C-alpha positions in Angstrom: 2.8 16.1 9.6 2.5 18.3 7.1 -0.9 19.4 5.0 0.4 20.4 1.4 -1.5 22.1 -1.4 -0.3 22.8 -4.7 0.6 26.3 -3.4 2.9 24.7 -1.0 2.9 23.9 3.0 0.0 25.0 4.7 -0.1 23.4 8.0 2.6 21.5 10.0 2.0 19.4 13.0 4.7 17.7 15.0 3.4 14.4 15.9 4.1 12.8 19.7 7.6 11.8 20.1 7.8 8.1 19.5 4.1 7.5 18.7 4.7 6.1 15.4 6.7 3.8 13.6 8.9 3.7 10.5 5.8 3.2 8.0 2.7 5.2 9.3 -0.3 5.0 7.4 -2.2 8.1 6.5 -6.1 8.1 6.9 -7.7 11.4 5.5 -11.1 11.6 7.5 -12.1 15.1 6.1 -13.8 17.2 8.4 -12.9 14.8 11.3 -9.2 15.1 10.9 -6.4 13.0 10.3 -5.8 9.6 11.8 -2.3 7.7 11.8 -2.5 4.3 12.7 1.3 3.0 13.2 0.8 -0.4 14.3 -2.1 -2.9 15.2 -2.6 -1.0 18.5 -1.8 2.6 18.3 -3.4 5.4 16.6 -2.3 9.1 16.4 -5.3 11.6 15.7 -5.5 15.1 14.7 -8.4 17.4 14.6 -9.5 19.0 11.1 -7.3 22.1 11.9 -4.2 20.3 12.6 -3.8 22.0 15.6 -3.4 19.4 18.0 -2.8 15.6 18.4 -3.4 12.9 20.6 -2.3 9.2 20.8 -5.4 6.7 20.8 -5.4 2.8 21.6 -6.8 0.5 19.3 -8.4 -2.7 20.9 -6.6 -5.9 19.8 -7.4 -7.3 16.5 -5.7 -10.8 16.8 -5.9 -13.8 19.1 -4.1 -13.1 22.5 -1.9 -16.1 21.8 -0.5 -13.9 18.8 0.6 -11.3 21.2 3.4 -9.7 18.8 2.5 -6.2 17.4 2.1 -5.9 13.6 3.2 -2.6 12.1 1.2 -0.8 9.1 2.7 -0.9 5.6 3.0 2.8 4.7 0.8 4.7 2.3 -2.4 6.6 2.3 -5.2 4.4 3.4 -8.5 4.1 1.4 -12.5 3.8 2.6 -13.8 0.5 1.6 -17.2 -0.8 0.2 -18.5 -0.7 3.7 -17.4 2.6 4.9 -14.2 1.0 6.8 -10.6 1.9 6.0 -8.2 -1.0 4.3 -4.9 -1.3 6.1 -2.0 -3.8 5.4 -0.1 -5.1 8.3 2.9 -6.8 8.6 3.7 -10.4 10.2 4.1 -10.0 13.6 7.6 -11.2 14.3 9.9 -10.0 11.3 7.8 -6.5 10.7 8.9 -6.7 7.2 6.5 -9.0 5.4 3.2 -7.4 4.5 0.6 -9.9 4.1 -2.4 -9.1 6.4 -5.5 -6.9 4.7 -7.3 -5.4 7.9 -10.1 -3.1 8.2 -10.5 -0.4 10.3 -13.7 1.4 11.4 -14.2 4.8 13.6 -17.1 4.0 15.8 -18.3 7.3 17.2 -14.7 8.3 16.7 -13.4 5.6 18.5 -11.1 3.1 16.2 -12.3 -0.6 16.0 -10.8 -3.2 14.0 -13.6 -5.1 11.9 -11.9 -8.1 10.3 -8.5 -9.4 9.0 -7.4 -11.7 6.2 -4.8 -13.1 4.2 -4.6 -13.7 0.7 -4.8 -17.3 -0.7 -1.3 -18.3 -2.0 -2.6 -21.2 -4.3 -4.1 -18.5 -6.2 -0.8 -16.7 -6.9 2.4 -18.0 -8.8 4.4 -18.2 -5.4 7.7 -20.0 -6.1 9.6 -19.9 -2.9 11.3 -17.3 -1.2 13.3 -17.3 2.2 9.5 -17.0 3.7 6.7 -17.7 2.2 4.4 -18.4 5.0 2.4 -16.2 7.3 2.1 -16.9 11.2 0.2 -20.0 11.5 1.7 -21.5 8.4 -0.6 -20.0 6.2 0.7 -19.8 2.5 0.5 -16.4 1.7 1.8 -13.7 -0.6 2.7 -10.1 0.2 0.7 -7.3 -0.4 1.7 -4.0 -1.9 -1.7 -2.0 -2.0 -5.5 -2.6 -1.7 -8.4 -0.4 -3.0 -12.2 -0.9 -3.4 -13.7 0.5 -6.7 -17.5 1.0 -6.9 -17.9 -2.2 -4.5 -14.9 -4.3 -6.4 -11.9 -5.0 -4.5 -8.7 -4.8 -6.3 -5.1 -5.9 -4.6 -1.2 -6.1 -5.7 0.4 -9.0 -4.7 4.1 -8.5 -4.9 5.8 -11.9 -4.3 6.2 -14.6 -1.6 8.8 -12.2 0.8 9.8 -8.7 1.1 13.5 -9.4 1.8 14.3 -11.4 -1.0 12.2 -9.1 -3.4 14.5 -6.3 -2.4 17.8 -8.3 -2.3 17.6 -11.1 -4.7 14.4 -10.4 -6.7 10.8 -11.5 -6.2 9.2 -14.5 -7.6 6.0 -12.9 -9.2 3.7 -10.0 -9.2 0.1 -9.8 -9.7 -2.6 -7.1 -9.8 -5.8 -8.8 -9.2 -9.5 -8.1 -8.9 -11.1 -10.3 -6.0 -14.5 -11.6 -5.3 -16.4 -10.9 -1.8 -14.7 -13.8 -0.3 -11.2 -12.5 -1.4 -10.7 -15.0 -4.2 -9.1 -14.0 -7.6 -11.6 -13.6 -10.5 -9.7 -11.7 -13.0 -5.8 -11.2 -13.3 -5.5 -7.5 -14.3 -1.9 -7.9 -14.8 0.7 -10.8 -14.1 4.1 -11.6 -14.3 6.0 -14.6 -13.0 8.5 -17.1 -13.7 11.0 -14.8 -12.6 13.1 -17.1 -10.6 13.9 -19.2 -13.9 15.0 -16.1 -15.4 18.4 -14.1 -15.7 18.4 -10.8 -13.6 16.9 -9.5 -10.7 13.0 -8.6 -11.0 10.6 -6.9 -8.6 7.4 -4.4 -9.0 6.2 -2.3 -6.0 2.6 -1.1 -6.9 0.4 1.8 -5.7 -3.3 2.2 -6.6 -4.3 5.8 -7.7 -6.5 7.7 -5.6 -9.3 7.9 -8.4 -9.4 4.2 -8.6 -8.5 4.1 -12.3 -5.0 2.4 -12.4 -2.3 1.3 -10.5 1.3 2.8 -10.8 4.1 0.2 -11.0 7.4 0.8 -10.1 10.3 -1.6 -10.8 12.5 -2.3 -7.8 15.7 -2.6 -9.9 16.9 -0.6 -13.0 17.6 -3.7 -15.2 15.4 -5.8 -17.4 13.0 -4.9 -19.8 11.6 -1.5 -17.9 15.0 -0.5 -17.2 13.8 1.6 -13.7 10.9 3.2 -15.6 7.4 3.2 -14.4 4.1 2.1 -15.9 0.6 2.7 -15.2 -2.1 -0.3 -15.7 -5.7 0.7 -16.2 -7.7 -1.5 -13.7 -10.8 -1.9 -16.4 -8.9 -3.7 -18.9 -5.1 -4.3 -17.7 -3.8 -1.7 -20.4 -0.3 -0.8 -19.5 1.5 2.2 -20.9 5.0 3.5 -19.7 4.8 7.0 -17.8 6.8 9.5 -20.2 9.3 11.3 -18.2 8.3 14.9 -17.0 10.6 17.8 -17.5 12.3 19.1 -14.7 11.5 16.1 -12.3 14.5 14.2 -12.4 14.8 12.3 -9.1 11.2 12.1 -8.7 8.9 9.2 -9.3 5.0 9.6 -9.5 3.0 8.8 -6.6 0.0 9.3 -7.7 -2.4 10.4 -10.5 -5.7 11.9 -11.3 -6.7 12.5 -14.7 -3.9 14.6 -16.2 -2.6 15.8 -12.8 0.2 14.0 -11.1 1.9 14.0 -7.7 5.4 13.1 -7.6 7.8 12.4 -4.8 11.5 12.3 -4.1 13.2 11.6 -0.6 12.4 15.0 0.6 10.0 17.1 -1.7 6.6 17.0 -3.7 6.0 18.2 -7.2 2.8 18.7 -8.4 2.4 18.2 -12.5 0.1 18.2 -15.5 1.1 15.1 -17.6 0.1 14.9 -21.4 -3.4 13.6 -22.3 
């Protein structure tokens, strides 16, 4: 694990070998250190100085009959309106379709799952896919990211199943505002009907850490976007293409805060100033 600032790498801490999976989630708890949940049962914690780490067990979230573990969908977790942390978990069998939104709370430093939920597939323009049902037969889309902003939850649903999105193209993408029960109350941005259109389509999404926008990244370089990223404002759904940043070939925008951006490649980070 690396602690990186604009001046470069500050601290490096090796995590316990074999303690995490392919898509760990990072929870920055400030003065309490960093926590890295790697599945629904395992958490790696560090102290604030990144001087040590330990593996901690998380009590079971799901029914004992559903005993297969779920991996986390990688990224930066954010606090919910109630102070827990929103984490996206995969289905228990395939470890591929990330559909479950779970909330993790630290109770006297001990991790505890509070709740979990699926999105209601009837509220999204799902049009098939190889696997469009979650465990138990519930119809639910896959989740790219989730964030709470001033008490309001926003979610990015990126299609019926991940395998189809990556290989054949997704059936839809929806950026939505949800009510307290998890139902769609406003479609901030949506594209659908892709299965009836030529070519392959798909969008990945990450909300910006300031809660202002969502960064949309096309999966394929074909189509209207030609592989270029766009940013969508949550307040009004306005979408703008991200202008290329000079000297950043091979990088994609990973986060934005005002005019400051963090870009990432396969092996490096780049901090940049963007035009107003």
